C-alpha positions in Angstrom: 58.0 178.7 -43.0 55.0 181.6 -43.0 55.7 185.0 -43.9 52.8 188.2 -42.7 52.1 190.8 -42.5 50.8 193.5 -39.9 48.9 196.1 -40.7 48.7 199.3 -38.4 46.0 202.3 -38.9 46.1 205.3 -36.9 42.1 206.2 -35.8 40.8 209.3 -37.3 39.8 211.4 -34.0 42.2 210.8 -31.0 42.2 208.5 -28.4 40.3 210.0 -25.2 41.1 208.6 -21.6 38.9 210.0 -19.5 39.9 208.8 -15.6 37.9 210.4 -13.3 39.2 209.9 -10.5 38.2 211.5 -6.6 41.3 211.8 -4.8 39.9 214.7 -2.9 38.6 212.9 0.7 42.0 211.3 1.2 44.5 214.5 0.9 42.1 216.2 3.0 41.8 213.1 5.0 45.2 213.5 5.7 45.9 216.4 6.3 43.2 216.8 9.0 45.3 214.3 10.5 48.1 216.1 10.4 47.0 218.9 11.5 45.6 217.0 15.0 48.9 215.5 15.7 50.6 219.3 14.8 48.3 220.6 16.8 47.9 218.6 19.5 51.9 217.9 19.6 52.0 222.3 19.8 49.4 223.0 22.0 50.5 226.0 23.7 51.5 228.3 20.2 47.5 227.4 19.3 
């Protein structure tokens, strides 16, 4: 039977994860589409 030892050491500096994701385009596109449908459905109030 074999035995083992696992050592875990924490780094000196904090782990930094940089997620630079641009979701603005998708949100603007969806809002634009929803607004267009709303205006078309309620053209009398605009």
